[in-house]
C-alpha positions in Angstrom: 123.3 -21.2 121.6 120.7 -18.7 120.5 123.0 -17.2 117.9 124.0 -20.5 116.5 120.3 -21.5 116.0 119.5 -18.2 114.3 122.4 -18.7 111.9 121.3 -22.2 111.0 117.7 -21.0 110.4 119.0 -18.1 108.2 121.1 -20.5 106.1 118.1 -22.9 105.6 115.9 -20.0 104.5 118.6 -18.8 102.0 119.0 -22.3 100.6 115.2 -22.7 100.3 114.9 -19.4 98.5 117.6 -20.3 96.0 116.0 -23.6 95.2 112.6 -21.8 94.7 114.2 -19.2 92.3 115.9 -22.0 90.3 112.6 -23.8 90.0 110.6 -20.8 88.9 113.4 -20.0 86.3 113.2 -23.6 85.0 109.4 -23.5 84.7 109.6 -20.1 82.9 112.2 -21.5 80.4 110.1 -24.6 79.8 107.0 -22.4 79.2 108.9 -20.1 76.9 110.4 -23.1 75.0 106.9 -24.6 74.6 105.3 -21.4 73.3 108.2 -20.8 70.9 108.0 -24.3 69.6 104.2 -23.9 69.2 104.6 -20.7 67.3 107.3 -22.3 65.1 105.0 -25.2 64.3 102.0 -22.9 63.6 104.2 -20.8 61.3 105.4 -23.9 59.4 101.9 -25.1 59.0 100.7 -21.6 57.8 103.6 -21.3 55.4 103.1 -24.8 54.0 99.4 -24.3 53.5 99.4 -20.9 52.0 102.5 -21.4 50.0 100.9 -24.3 48.2 97.7 -22.3 47.8 99.6 -19.4 46.3 101.4 -21.6 44.0 98.1 -23.2 42.9 96.5 -19.8 42.5 99.3 -18.5 40.4 99.1 -21.5 38.2 95.4 -21.2 37.9 95.6 -17.4 37.1 98.3 -18.1 34.6 96.2 -20.9 33.0 93.1 -18.6 32.9 95.1 -15.8 31.4 96.4 -18.2 28.7 92.8 -19.3 27.9 91.6 -15.7 27.7 94.5 -14.8 25.4 93.7 -17.8 23.2 90.0 -16.9 23.2 90.8 -13.2 22.4 93.2 -14.1 19.6 90.7 -16.7 18.2 87.9 -14.1 18.2 90.1 -11.4 16.6 91.0 -13.8 13.8 87.5 -15.2 13.4 85.3 -12.0 13.9 85.5 -9.3 11.2 86.2 -5.8 12.4 83.2 -3.5 12.4 83.6 -1.0 9.6 84.0 2.6 10.4 80.9 4.7 9.9 81.1 6.2 6.5 81.0 9.9 6.2 79.2 11.7 3.5 80.3 15.1 2.2 78.7 17.9 0.2 79.6 18.6 -3.4 79.7 21.7 -5.5 76.4 23.5 -6.4 76.9 26.1 -9.1 74.4 28.8 -8.1 74.2 32.1 -9.9 76.2 35.0 -8.5 73.1 37.0 -7.6 69.4 36.8 -7.5 69.3 40.2 -9.4 70.0 38.5 -12.7 67.4 35.8 -12.4 64.5 35.6 -14.9 61.6 33.3 -14.1 60.9 31.2 -17.2 57.6 31.6 -18.9 55.0 28.9 -18.5 56.6 25.7 -19.8 54.5 24.2 -22.5 56.0 20.8 -21.9 54.3 20.5 -18.5 51.0 18.6 -18.5 47.9 20.7 -18.4 44.7 19.6 -16.7 42.3 20.8 -13.9 42.6 19.3 -10.5 40.0 19.6 -7.8 39.9 18.2 -4.3 37.2 16.3 -2.3 36.0 18.7 0.3 33.5 16.5 2.3 33.0 12.9 3.0 29.7 11.4 1.7 27.2 10.7 4.5 27.0 7.0 3.4 30.7 6.5 3.8 30.7 8.2 7.1 27.8 6.1 8.4 29.5 2.9 7.3 32.8 3.7 9.1 31.4 5.9 11.9 34.5 8.0 11.6 35.4 11.1 9.8 39.1 11.2 8.6 41.4 14.0 7.5 42.3 12.0 4.4 38.7 11.0 3.8 37.5 7.5 2.9 38.9 6.8 -0.5 37.8 3.5 -2.0 40.3 1.3 -3.9 38.3 2.1 -7.1 38.7 5.9 -6.5 42.3 5.4 -5.6 43.0 3.7 -9.0 41.2 6.5 -10.9 43.1 9.2 -9.0 46.3 8.2 -10.8 45.0 9.3 -14.2 46.3 12.8 -15.0 43.0 14.2 -16.3 40.4 16.8 -15.2 39.0 15.4 -12.0 38.5 15.8 -8.3 40.5 13.6 -5.9 41.1 13.1 -2.2 44.0 15.2 -1.0 43.5 15.8 2.8 41.4 18.5 4.5 38.2 16.4 4.1 35.4 17.9 6.2 32.4 16.4 7.9 29.1 16.3 6.0 26.9 19.4 6.0 25.5 20.4 9.3 28.6 19.5 11.4 30.8 22.1 12.9 33.6 19.6 13.7 36.7 19.5 11.6 39.0 16.5 10.9 42.1 18.4 12.0 45.0 20.7 11.1 43.0 23.8 12.3 44.7 27.2 11.7 44.0 30.7 12.9 42.1 32.8 10.4 44.8 35.5 10.5 47.4 32.9 9.7 45.3 31.6 6.8 45.0 35.2 5.4 48.8 35.5 5.5 49.4 32.2 3.9 46.9 32.9 1.1 49.1 35.8 -0.1 52.3 33.8 -0.3 53.7 33.2 -3.8 56.9 31.5 -2.9 57.2 29.4 0.3 59.8 27.8 2.5 58.2 25.6 5.1 58.9 23.2 7.8 57.2 21.8 11.0 57.8 20.7 14.6 55.2 18.5 16.2 55.5 16.8 19.6 58.6 18.9 20.5 60.6 16.6 18.3 63.2 19.2 17.3 64.9 22.4 18.2 64.2 25.5 16.0 66.7 25.7 13.2 66.8 29.2 11.8 67.8 29.8 8.2 71.3 31.4 7.9 70.2 35.0 7.5 73.4 36.2 6.0 73.1 33.8 3.1 69.5 34.9 2.3 69.2 37.8 -0.1 67.1 40.9 0.7 64.9 40.0 -2.2 64.0 36.6 -0.7 63.5 38.1 2.8 60.9 40.4 1.3 59.2 38.1 -1.2 59.5 34.6 0.2 57.3 33.3 3.1 59.2 31.3 5.7 56.6 29.3 7.6 57.2 27.0 10.6 54.2 24.9 11.6 54.1 23.9 15.3 51.6 22.4 17.7 50.9 24.0 21.1 53.2 21.6 22.9 56.2 22.5 20.6 55.4 26.2 20.9 55.5 26.0 24.7 58.8 24.1 24.6 60.4 26.6 22.2 59.2 29.5 24.5 60.8 27.8 27.5 64.1 27.8 25.6 63.9 31.5 24.9 62.5 31.3 21.3 59.6 33.7 21.7 57.8 35.2 18.7 57.8 38.9 18.1 54.7 41.1 17.6 54.5 39.8 14.0 54.6 36.2 15.1 58.1 35.7 13.8 61.2 34.0 15.3 64.0 35.2 13.1 62.8 34.6 9.5 60.3 31.9 10.5 56.7 32.9 10.7 55.3 30.7 13.5 51.9 29.2 12.6 50.2 27.2 15.4 48.3 24.0 14.3 45.5 22.9 16.6 43.6 19.6 16.5 46.3 17.4 14.9 44.7 15.0 12.4 46.8 12.0 13.4 48.1 10.4 16.7 51.3 9.8 14.8 53.2 13.1 14.7 55.3 11.8 11.8 52.1 11.3 9.8 50.8 14.7 10.8 54.1 16.2 9.5 53.3 14.9 6.0 50.5 17.4 5.7 52.8 20.5 5.3 55.4 18.3 3.6 53.2 17.1 0.7 50.3 19.5 0.7 51.9 22.9 0.4 49.7 23.6 -2.7 46.7 23.3 -0.4 48.1 25.2 2.5 49.3 28.0 0.2 46.8 28.1 -2.6 48.3 31.1 -4.3 51.9 29.9 -4.3 53.8 29.1 -7.5 56.8 27.5 -5.8 57.6 25.9 -2.5 60.6 24.4 -0.7 60.2 21.9 2.1 62.9 21.0 4.6 62.6 18.8 7.6 63.1 20.4 11.0 66.4 18.6 11.4 67.8 20.8 8.6 69.0 24.4 8.6 68.8 26.2 5.3 72.1 27.6 4.2 71.2 29.0 0.8 68.9 31.5 -0.8 65.5 30.1 -1.8 65.5 31.8 -5.2 68.9 30.4 -6.0 67.6 26.9 -5.0 64.5 27.2 -7.3 66.6 28.5 -10.2 69.2 25.7 -9.8 66.9 22.7 -9.3 63.9 23.6 -11.3 64.3 26.5 -13.8 67.8 25.5 -15.1 66.8 22.0 -16.2 63.1 22.5 -16.8 61.8 20.4 -13.9 58.6 20.8 -11.9 59.7 18.6 -8.9 63.1 18.0 -7.3 64.1 15.6 -4.6 67.5 14.0 -3.7 68.2 10.3 -3.8 69.1 8.4 -0.7 72.8 8.5 0.2 73.0 4.7 0.8 69.9 2.7 -0.2 68.3 2.7 -3.7 65.9 -0.3 -3.5 62.6 -0.4 -1.6 63.5 -4.0 -0.5 66.5 -2.7 1.4 64.5 0.2 2.8 61.9 -2.2 4.2 64.6 -4.3 5.9 66.2 -1.2 7.4 62.9 0.0 8.8 62.4 -3.4 10.4 66.0 -3.6 11.7 65.6 -0.3 13.4 62.0 -0.9 14.5 60.8 2.3 12.7 57.3 1.0 12.4 55.1 -2.0 13.2 56.4 -4.9 11.1 53.0 -6.2 10.1 52.0 -2.8 8.8 55.2 -2.6 6.8 54.6 -6.0 5.3 51.0 -5.2 4.4 52.1 -2.1 2.5 55.1 -3.9 0.8 53.0 -6.9 -0.3 50.3 -4.5 -1.7 52.9 -2.7 -3.8 54.5 -5.9 -5.0 51.1 -7.2 -6.2 50.6 -3.9 -8.1 53.9 -4.2 -10.0 56.6 -2.7 -7.9 59.9 -4.4 -8.7 63.5 -4.3 -7.3 65.7 -1.5 -8.3 68.2 -2.6 -11.0 71.1 -0.1 -11.6 72.2 -2.1 -14.6 68.9 -1.6 -16.4 69.5 1.2 -19.0 65.8 2.0 -19.0 65.6 2.5 -15.3 63.4 5.7 -14.9 65.1 7.0 -11.7 68.6 7.0 -10.3 67.2 5.6 -7.1 63.9 4.2 -5.9 64.5 5.5 -2.4 64.6 9.3 -1.8 66.3 11.0 1.0 63.1 13.0 1.4 64.0 15.7 3.9 64.3 18.4 1.2 61.9 19.0 -1.7 61.7 21.8 -4.2 58.6 22.0 -6.4 56.6 24.1 -8.8 52.9 24.0 -8.1 52.0 22.6 -11.5 49.0 20.2 -12.1 51.3 17.2 -12.4 53.4 18.2 -9.3 50.2 18.8 -7.3 48.8 15.4 -8.4 51.9 13.5 -7.5 52.0 15.2 -4.1 48.3 14.3 -3.4 48.9 10.7 -4.5 52.0 10.4 -2.3 50.1 11.8 0.6 47.2 9.4 0.1 49.6 6.5 0.2 51.0 7.7 3.6 47.4 8.3 4.8 46.4 4.7 3.8 49.5 2.9 4.9 52.5 3.9 7.1 54.2 7.2 7.7 57.4 5.9 6.2 57.1 7.9 3.0 60.4 6.6 1.5 58.6 3.3 1.0 55.8 4.8 -1.2 57.8 7.2 -3.3 58.9 4.9 -6.1 55.5 3.1 -6.2 53.6 6.4 -6.6 56.0 7.7 -9.2 56.1 4.5 -11.3 52.4 4.0 -11.2 51.7 7.6 -12.2 54.2 7.3 -15.1 52.8 3.9 -16.2 49.2 5.1 -16.3 50.0 8.4 -18.1 52.5 7.5 -20.9 51.6 10.7 -22.9 51.9 13.1 -19.9 55.4 13.2 -18.5 56.1 14.2 -14.9 59.3 16.2 -15.0 61.0 15.1 -11.8 64.6 15.9 -11.0 66.2 13.4 -8.6 69.5 15.0 -7.8 72.5 13.8 -5.8 72.2 13.9 -2.1 75.6 15.6 -1.8 74.0 18.7 -3.3 71.4 18.7 -0.5 74.2 18.5 2.0 75.8 21.6 0.3 72.8 23.8 0.9 71.5 22.5 4.3 73.1 21.5 7.6 71.9 18.3 9.2 71.3 18.0 12.9 70.0 15.2 15.1 66.4 15.1 16.1 65.7 16.2 19.7 64.0 12.8 20.2 64.7 10.1 17.5 61.5 8.2 17.2 
């Protein structure tokens, strides 16, 4: 009996365990089916949503690309292409073979003769009225008008001192030893660096004759700031005060806040800085001299009987265009430019007309960075007049060149100023152009 009961209990347990296993298996299958179905539904929803979005995005991108292409094509067809920056090249300059065969011409009788003196001190009355002493002095409009007459007279030409009793100067102060050196110069090549605006460009020594190295003064005017900058770059003067061919002359107490205007002092007033000199060559500090000074003087002055030589501008020939370019590049205060321009127009300045057979110059706008001159009375007068215009108005000397020349010519019909305005490609042949350290 006991065995039978045990057998029955074992059978029931086995049956109950089988049923439980089948139930768990069924639940697991149902759960798995549920989750698989859920994942399938989620995948279908995901695919449906993002598939539509991708299709929409592709369509949108395609449409945008088409719009961009149409816009680009439209702009290419409507907007003109920017012209390539034009390049300017040097041209041939037929120098003599050697300085050994040069003969300086005798005093040219065709050059105007008159005595020119310079105002040394401002009158006390003028100084009291303005309460300011100026390097250029206080020139009235009446005195300005008279200064254009090529006759024996005294005119303003910079370096105006305070009245008697004052130890102050109006600027451009030089060391006495430098003055002594400069007073002995007969032929000068000069340049300047103020406000650390440029690197030091040494003349190409191998192209300078031994004669010029011994007989020509190469003078570089610098302020103390520029001297310190040059020294920091390894350009240190030797015991004679030279860096290469350049004699370094330090200028203290600069006469103008505008370094460009201060630079016009050595540019225009070489006859005052070098009172014994007969000839001078000016080159901006952005240029390197690549020719012998005596060759230059012979070619631009002696050969054609000129007393002043300067190149025409390589692009612009009319002052109207030069004014617009100065405004376009914000080279100077626009109101100051307008004031100067209107003043010149009211005093007879007209537009440059290349078709006019009587036009007195090949251009009314000079390049201005390279000047060759004999220190004749007419050349000195023109230089003083041009400087006075820069002193009175703006430092943009290209604006005042034609006005000064034409007015001098108009008021002195019997005294010709022999000016040689040569092609700018000739300037490029004898100098190398560099960019300013700081283009201001």
